C-alpha positions as CSV (number, residue, x, y, z in Angstrom):
1,M,69.6,-27.3,-34.6
2,R,66.4,-28.3,-33.5
3,A,63.5,-28.0,-36.0
4,Y,59.9,-28.3,-34.6
5,I,57.3,-29.1,-37.4
6,F,53.5,-29.2,-37.0
7,P,51.2,-31.5,-38.8
8,G,47.9,-30.5,-40.9
9,Q,44.5,-32.0,-41.5
10,G,44.1,-35.7,-41.6
11,A,46.3,-36.4,-38.5
12,Q,43.4,-36.5,-36.3
13,F,42.5,-39.5,-34.2
14,V,39.9,-39.9,-31.5
15,G,41.7,-39.8,-28.2
16,M,44.0,-37.0,-29.2
17,G,45.5,-34.8,-26.3
18,K,43.5,-37.0,-23.5
19,D,46.6,-37.3,-21.7
20,L,47.8,-34.0,-22.2
21,Y,44.5,-32.8,-19.9
22,E,46.5,-34.2,-16.7
23,N,48.8,-31.3,-17.4
24,P,47.0,-28.3,-15.0
25,K,48.1,-26.0,-18.1
26,A,47.0,-28.2,-20.8
27,A,43.4,-28.4,-19.1
28,E,43.1,-24.9,-18.6
29,L,44.0,-24.2,-22.4
30,F,41.5,-27.0,-23.1
31,E,38.7,-25.3,-21.3
32,I,39.7,-21.7,-22.5
33,A,39.3,-23.2,-26.2
34,N,35.9,-24.9,-25.3
35,Q,34.6,-21.4,-24.1
36,I,35.8,-19.7,-27.5
37,I,34.5,-22.6,-29.9
38,G,31.3,-22.5,-28.0
39,F,31.3,-26.2,-27.4
40,R,33.3,-28.9,-25.6
41,I,36.0,-29.7,-28.4
42,S,37.8,-31.6,-25.8
43,D,35.3,-34.0,-25.1
44,I,35.2,-34.8,-29.1
45,M,38.6,-35.2,-29.1
46,F,39.3,-37.4,-26.1
47,S,36.2,-39.7,-26.4
48,G,34.0,-38.6,-29.6
49,T,33.5,-40.7,-32.9
50,D,35.4,-40.7,-35.9
51,E,32.8,-39.0,-37.4
52,E,32.1,-36.3,-35.2
53,L,36.1,-35.6,-35.2
54,K,35.9,-35.4,-39.1
55,Q,33.3,-32.5,-39.1
56,T,35.5,-29.6,-40.5
57,N,34.6,-27.2,-37.7
58,V,36.0,-29.7,-35.4
59,T,38.9,-31.3,-37.3
60,Q,41.2,-28.1,-37.9
61,P,40.7,-26.8,-34.5
62,A,41.3,-30.1,-32.9
63,I,44.5,-30.7,-34.7
64,F,45.6,-27.2,-33.7
65,L,44.8,-27.6,-30.1
66,H,46.7,-31.0,-29.7
67,S,49.7,-29.6,-31.5
68,V,49.7,-25.9,-29.5
69,I,49.0,-27.3,-26.2
70,L,51.4,-30.0,-26.2
71,A,54.1,-27.4,-27.5
72,K,53.1,-25.3,-24.6
73,V,53.7,-28.3,-22.1
74,L,56.8,-29.6,-23.4
75,E,59.6,-28.8,-20.8
76,D,62.6,-28.5,-23.3
77,F,60.6,-26.9,-26.0
78,K,63.3,-24.6,-27.5
79,P,62.8,-24.1,-31.2
80,D,65.9,-23.0,-33.5
81,M,63.2,-23.0,-36.4
82,V,59.3,-24.2,-36.9
83,A,57.1,-25.1,-39.8
84,G,53.7,-26.0,-40.1
85,H,52.1,-28.1,-42.9
86,S,49.1,-26.2,-44.5
87,L,47.0,-25.8,-41.2
88,G,50.0,-26.7,-39.0
89,E,51.5,-23.1,-39.9
90,F,48.9,-21.5,-37.5
91,S,50.0,-24.0,-34.9
92,A,53.8,-23.1,-35.9
93,L,53.1,-19.3,-35.2
94,V,51.4,-19.8,-31.8
95,A,54.5,-22.0,-30.7
96,A,56.9,-19.5,-31.8
97,N,54.9,-16.6,-29.8
98,A,54.1,-14.9,-33.1
99,L,50.6,-15.3,-32.4
100,S,48.5,-15.7,-28.9
101,F,46.4,-18.9,-28.4
102,E,43.4,-17.6,-28.3
103,D,44.1,-15.3,-31.5
104,G,45.5,-18.4,-33.4
105,F,42.5,-20.6,-32.4
106,K,40.2,-18.1,-33.6
107,L,41.9,-17.6,-36.8
108,V,41.9,-21.5,-37.3
109,I,38.2,-21.5,-36.6
110,A,37.6,-18.8,-39.2
111,R,39.8,-20.6,-41.5
112,A,37.8,-24.1,-40.9
113,N,34.8,-22.3,-41.7
114,A,35.5,-20.3,-44.4
115,M,37.2,-23.4,-46.5
116,Q,33.7,-25.3,-45.5
117,K,31.9,-22.5,-47.4
118,A,34.0,-22.5,-50.4
119,C,33.8,-26.3,-50.6
120,E,30.0,-26.4,-50.5
121,A,30.1,-23.5,-53.4
122,Q,31.7,-25.7,-56.0
123,P,32.3,-29.4,-56.0
124,S,36.1,-29.8,-56.1
125,T,38.4,-32.5,-54.8
126,M,42.6,-33.7,-54.5
127,A,44.5,-36.3,-55.9
128,A,48.0,-37.8,-54.6
129,I,50.4,-38.0,-57.8
130,L,53.1,-40.8,-57.0
131,G,56.2,-41.8,-58.8
132,L,56.6,-38.4,-61.1
133,A,59.1,-35.5,-61.1
134,D,57.4,-32.3,-59.8
135,D,58.1,-30.7,-63.1
136,V,56.4,-33.3,-65.1
137,V,53.3,-32.8,-62.8
138,E,53.5,-29.0,-63.2
139,K,53.6,-29.3,-66.8
140,I,50.7,-31.7,-67.5
141,C,48.5,-29.7,-64.8
142,A,49.3,-26.6,-66.9
143,E,48.0,-27.7,-70.1
144,I,44.6,-28.9,-69.0
145,D,41.8,-26.6,-69.7
146,A,40.3,-26.7,-66.2
147,V,41.2,-25.9,-62.6
148,V,44.0,-28.0,-61.5
149,V,47.2,-27.0,-60.0
150,P,50.0,-28.4,-57.8
151,A,49.1,-28.1,-54.2
152,N,51.0,-30.0,-51.9
153,Y,54.8,-30.8,-52.6
154,N,55.2,-33.4,-50.0
155,C,58.4,-35.1,-50.5
156,P,60.2,-36.1,-53.8
157,G,58.2,-38.2,-56.0
158,Q,54.6,-37.1,-53.8
159,L,53.0,-34.3,-55.1
160,V,49.2,-33.6,-54.6
161,I,47.1,-31.8,-57.3
162,S,44.1,-29.8,-56.3
163,G,41.1,-28.6,-58.9
164,S,37.7,-29.0,-60.2
165,I,36.4,-32.5,-60.3
166,E,36.9,-32.4,-64.2
167,G,40.4,-31.0,-63.9
168,I,41.4,-33.8,-61.5
169,D,39.9,-36.3,-63.5
170,L,41.6,-35.2,-66.8
171,A,45.2,-34.7,-65.0
172,C,44.7,-38.1,-63.0
173,A,44.4,-39.6,-66.6
174,K,47.2,-37.9,-68.3
175,L,49.8,-38.3,-65.2
176,T,49.2,-42.2,-65.3
177,E,49.7,-41.9,-69.5
178,A,53.1,-40.0,-68.4
179,G,54.1,-42.9,-66.0
180,A,52.9,-42.0,-62.6
181,K,52.9,-45.0,-60.2
182,R,49.6,-44.0,-58.9
183,A,47.2,-41.2,-59.4
184,L,44.6,-41.5,-56.3
185,K,41.7,-39.1,-55.8
186,L,41.6,-38.1,-52.2
187,N,38.4,-38.2,-49.9
188,V,38.7,-34.6,-49.1
189,G,35.6,-31.9,-49.3
190,G,37.4,-29.6,-51.5
191,A,40.1,-28.3,-53.9
192,F,42.3,-26.9,-51.0
193,H,45.6,-24.5,-51.7
194,S,44.1,-24.0,-55.3
195,P,42.3,-20.9,-57.0
196,L,39.0,-22.4,-56.1
197,M,39.6,-21.4,-52.3
198,E,39.8,-17.8,-53.3
199,P,36.3,-17.0,-51.5
200,A,37.9,-18.3,-48.2
201,K,41.2,-16.4,-48.8
202,I,39.0,-13.1,-49.1
203,E,37.1,-14.0,-46.1
204,L,40.0,-15.3,-43.7
205,Q,42.2,-12.2,-45.0
206,A,40.3,-9.9,-43.1
207,A,40.5,-12.0,-40.0
208,I,44.0,-12.1,-40.3
209,E,44.6,-8.5,-41.2
210,A,42.6,-7.6,-37.9
211,T,44.9,-9.9,-35.9
212,N,48.3,-9.0,-34.1
213,I,51.2,-11.0,-35.0
214,S,54.7,-10.4,-33.5
215,A,57.9,-11.1,-34.1
216,P,58.3,-15.0,-33.8
217,V,61.3,-16.2,-31.2
218,C,62.8,-18.2,-34.0
219,P,62.2,-18.0,-37.8
220,V,59.0,-19.6,-39.0
221,Y,59.2,-21.5,-42.5
222,Q,56.0,-20.6,-44.6
223,N,54.6,-22.6,-46.8
224,V,54.3,-20.5,-49.8
225,D,57.8,-20.2,-50.8
226,A,59.3,-22.5,-48.1
227,K,61.5,-19.4,-46.8
228,P,62.0,-18.3,-43.1
229,Y,60.3,-15.2,-41.7
230,T,60.4,-13.2,-38.6
231,D,59.0,-10.0,-39.8
232,P,55.0,-9.7,-38.9
233,A,54.4,-7.9,-42.1
234,Q,55.4,-10.6,-44.2
235,I,54.1,-13.2,-42.1
236,K,50.8,-11.9,-42.4
237,E,51.1,-11.5,-46.1
238,N,52.2,-15.4,-46.5
239,L,49.3,-16.5,-44.3
240,I,47.1,-14.7,-46.3
241,K,48.5,-16.3,-49.6
242,Q,48.4,-19.9,-47.9
243,L,45.1,-20.8,-48.7
244,T,45.1,-20.4,-52.5
245,G,49.3,-21.3,-52.6
246,A,50.9,-24.5,-52.8
247,V,52.4,-25.9,-49.4
248,R,56.0,-26.4,-50.7
249,W,56.9,-28.9,-47.8
250,T,59.6,-30.6,-49.7
251,Q,61.4,-27.2,-50.2
252,T,61.0,-26.3,-46.6
253,V,62.7,-29.5,-45.4
254,E,65.3,-29.1,-48.1
255,N,65.7,-25.2,-46.8
256,M,66.0,-26.1,-42.9
257,L,68.5,-28.6,-43.5
258,A,70.3,-26.2,-45.8
259,N,70.2,-24.0,-42.4
260,Q,71.8,-26.7,-40.4
261,A,68.5,-28.4,-38.9
262,N,70.0,-31.8,-37.8
263,E,67.1,-32.8,-35.6
264,F,63.1,-32.6,-36.4
265,V,60.4,-32.8,-33.9
266,E,57.0,-33.6,-34.9
267,V,54.6,-31.7,-32.5
268,G,50.9,-32.8,-32.5
269,P,48.8,-36.0,-33.5
270,G,50.7,-38.8,-35.6
271,N,53.9,-38.8,-37.4
272,V,53.4,-38.3,-41.0
273,L,55.7,-35.3,-41.4
274,Q,58.8,-37.6,-40.0
275,G,58.2,-39.8,-42.7
276,L,57.9,-37.0,-45.3
277,V,61.1,-35.6,-43.8
278,K,63.2,-38.6,-43.9
279,K,62.5,-38.8,-47.6
280,V,63.6,-35.3,-48.5
281,S,66.7,-35.8,-46.4
282,R,67.3,-39.1,-48.2
283,E,66.9,-37.4,-51.5
284,V,69.1,-34.4,-50.3
285,Q,72.0,-36.8,-49.1
286,T,71.9,-39.0,-52.4
287,S,72.1,-35.6,-54.6
288,S,75.0,-34.5,-52.3
289,A,76.6,-37.7,-52.8
290,T,76.2,-37.7,-56.6
291,I,77.5,-34.2,-56.7
292,A,80.7,-35.0,-54.8
C-alpha cells in the first residue's frame, strides 16, 4: 500500500515549486494563492532570498503550496493513506480531499500568523535530543520545574523538546548528563507543539471550527496520537489539539507500516521525512527479528 507523506517547516528552499509553474493547473493554483495571501508568494518561492523565505508568514504557506500543488499535478496520485509532519498535516488533508485548496491555504496562513504572535508574546525555543530513549527524555522533562515537553518524536533516538528558554537550558544539561549524544538548541522562533502555543491554539480553533472538513478519500494519520482518521469531526478535534500537542511521527510511521504501507512517497520540498521513515523502518525490522 502506498503512503504519501508531507513535510513541515524547515524544508523550504529558494526555487521551490518553480518547475511546477509550467503546468497550467499548477500555475492556476499558484495565482489563486497569490490573490488569497495578498502578495506574490510564488515570486518569493521561485526567486526570492533565503531571508524572505524564512519569514513566518511566507515559510509555512510556501511549503504548503509546494506540497499540495505537487500532489494535485501528480498523475499517479492515488493514496492508500496520508500523513504530514506538523504543518504537513494540513497539506495531507487537502491532498486527501478533506479540505479544499482555498480553505487549507487560509488555515495555514492563519496558523502561521497565530504562531508568530505566540512566539513574540513569550521568548521560547526548542532543542533536538539525540541518542536517548524516548521514555528517558520524557521522565527528565517531567522533573523540571519549568515549561519543557517532548514536541517532535521524529525517529528512534531523535526527539525534539520544546519550552521556555529556562526549561530548555535545564533539560539540555540534564539530558546530556543522562547520556544524550547531543542536546542541540534549534534556531527557531518559539516553542512549537508545547503549552506555550495555547494562545495560537485558541486563535486557530475558531478558524478550524468555521471551516468545512469532509471525509477524506483515505485515512489520515494525525500527529496528536498517530492514528488514522476519516471522520471529519474527529479530524477537526485533532487538528485543534495539534499546536500544543506533540508530533508523534515515529508512532505514525510505525502504525502505517503495521497497516501494510510498503511504499512511502514524500510530496513537497526536500526528503527529510524519507530519512526518518528509513530509521523507523529499520528499528521495526530489528524489533521484529529480535521477537522472532
